[in-house]
N, C-alpha and C positions, 0 to 999 in steps of 0.2 A: 837332623834329618836329609835323608840324600835326597837326591832330585835326579832324573834320568827325565832328558830331555832326544825325545827322537823326531829327527828330522828326514824328509823325504829325499831321496838320494836329487841332486841338482838334475834339472833335466838338459839335456842337448839342445843346442841352439842350432837349426841349419843352417849352411852355408848361404848366405843368399846372393843369387847370380843374376845382373842386370842385362839386358837382351837391347840393344839396338837397334834400327834398319841393317839390315844385311845380315844380321848375328844370327848363328845357329848354337844348340848346345844340348849334351844330353849326359846323361851319367848313372852310373848304377850306385853311387851314393844318395844318402838324404840329404837332398838340397831342392830349393826353390829358388826356382826360374820365373823371374819377372817381367813382363813388358810392358810398352804406352801403344796404344792401337791407334788410328784414326780410319784412314784408307784402305793402310795395309791388313793384311790377316798374317797372325799364328795359327800355327798346327804347333798341337799339341800330340805327341804320339807315344804309346805307352804298352809295355811289355807288362802283362799283372801276372805271370807267372815267374818270368827271371826278377820282376822289379826292377824296371830301367825303364825312366824316361828320357824323353829330350823336349825342345820346343826350337823354331824356328822365328824368323819376321822378317816375312816376304812385302819386300815394295813396291814389284810387279813384276806381271803373268811372266808366262813364256819362259824363255831360255838365253842366257848372256853370252853374247858375242866374246868370248875369250881374250881375242886380241885387242878388242877397245876396253873392257872393265875388268877391273881388278879382286871386285865386292863379286864378284860370282853368286854368291847366296841374297841379294839383296832380290834377286829372279826365281821367279817358284820351282821352274823343275832342278832348278842347281839347288835352289832352296830344300826340298824336299828330298832329291834324292842324299845330300851330302847328310842331312838329320837321319835318315833312313840309315845309309851306312855307317854311323859312327854306333848307332843302336846296335846295328846287329855286331859292329868291329868290339864292345860294350860285353856280347854273350848275348842279347835280344834276338829272338825270331820273327822274322818279317812277315810270314803267315799268322803268327799270334798278336800284330797289334794292333791295339785301336786307337782310334784320333778323336779329339776335339778340338772346334773349328771358330776360331773368334773375329771378328776386325770386321773390314770390309765396309767402313759408313762411310754417309754422303755426309763428310765433312765443311763443306764450304756449301750451303746452300742455292748460289749462282750455278752450278755446275749441273746442268740436265742428269737425270737417272741412268741415261741411256750412255752417255759420256764419263759418268765417275767410274774414277779409276778403282775405287773400291768395292762396286762391284762386279766389275773386270777380275777382281782378284779371287773375289769370293769363286764366281762362276770359274775360272781355274780351276783353283783347288776342290770342289765338289766334281769338276769334271777327272781329275789326276786319281783321285780318292776311287772315284766309279772303273776309271781306266784300273788301276793296279787292284781293286777289290778289297781295297781298306775299308773296316768299320768304320763308318762316323759314331758315337754311342751320346755327342752333345753337340749344339752349335747355339751361339751366339755372333747372325751373324747383320749386316744393311744397318740400318737406321741413321740419323744424326747426331748418334752419339761418340765419344771417345771411350774407349776402355781402358783399364790396366788388370793384366790377369798376373796373376800367382797359379804358379804351375807347381805343385810338388812331385818331383821325377820318381819318387820311391812309392807312393801309394796311388797316383793318376788324379789327383783331389784340384779341382781347378776353384778360385776365388776369384771373383770377375768382380769389377767397383766400374761403376760406368759415371763419366763427364756429365757437366753439364752440358745439352746442346748449345751451340751456340748460333747463333746468328743476324745477318748485316743488320735486323732491327736493333737488336743486342749492341751490335756497335755504335749503330748511328744514337741510339741511346746515351750510352759512355759519352761518347767526343760530344755530345748537347750541354751536357751536363759539366763535363770539362771547361767547354766554353762559358757557359754560365758561369762558372767560379773562377775563370780567370777575368773576364768582365768586371767580377763585383772587386777583386783585386787589384785591376785597374783603378777604378772608380773610386775606389778608399785612398781617402790622403795619405800618404807618405812621409815619415819622419823629416824634419829640415833640421838641417846642419852648416851652422853658419862659420867661415872662416874668416878669423882677423887677422 
């Protein structure tokens, strides 16, 4: 007796692009772009008609002094313009771009809310979007947690994974446990080796 086995065609796995501080990436191919955010902000931009998307990783608000900095995309204005221009060069249209904004956390509790770089980054991005008339369709900003973002450039979907909030209290507890463990090890008698 003959047996036929029909298997589903293999699924194509998307290329995974990891962004670091000051990076940006856009693609018209199906890729997944990811980054880890603390006080930094990532903006995901997507043209839903052309299905072209991209993401940046902003460290600081404002504009880079090009005489002093070679990593211009670390700064907000540079990172936004570079990303928008890249998407347009790939065939996207500026008027159709929508945005999703993530990050800007207050990771170090010792820094006040007013002086938190995360808050300044978020304020910069929101003002930029308003001034340039880009529609923000989703955002997850502020708070005290880190975020890992996974952006699918061909669909505009974003998946977010939150990190555990980290406080000075947590650090103090970990240090105390470590100190207690070391103290116990010191008090424990060691092996004695005699030499003749």
